[in-house]
C-alpha positions, 0 to 999 in steps of 0.5 A: 331333415333335408333343410338341415342337411342342405344347411350343413352342406352349405356351411361346409362349402362356405367354410372350405371356401374360406379356408382356401381363400385364407391359405391362398392369402397367406401363400401370397403374403409370403411371396410378397415378403420374399419379393420385397426382400429380394428388391431390397437386396437388388437395390443394395447391389445396385447402389454398390454397382453405381459406386463402382461405375462412378469410380471407374469413370474417373479420368485417372482410372480411364487413363490408367486402363488405357496405358496398361491394357491398351498399351497406349503411351504418353502423347508427344508434343508436335510442332507445326511449322508454317509453310513459307509463301512464295511472296504471292498474296493470294487473292480472295475468292469472288464470293469474298469480294462480293461480300466485302463490296456488299458490306461497304455498300451497307455501311455507306448507306447507314452513314448517309442516313444518319447524317 
């Protein structure tokens, strides 16, 4: 009789554990379905936001925003006038003189070697 009672208790415990695991599995599957549907809606929203951002990044949109919201005006043409020199030719700096002299030396050496 004790064996039979222990087998029945074991069967009830086993069945209870199976029911618990199955309910947990069903509960988790519903949570996964909710999360998957939320992911789909967020991906759709992300796509619409990307389209909205790309339309706002166009140069025309930026220019219109700058004109309306920031009160910017049309750029004005600016004319630069070159300053007249006093007739003096500026002498090159010493570094430029040295560089030019080195170039002359190298060119002369190259021509001498090719002859």
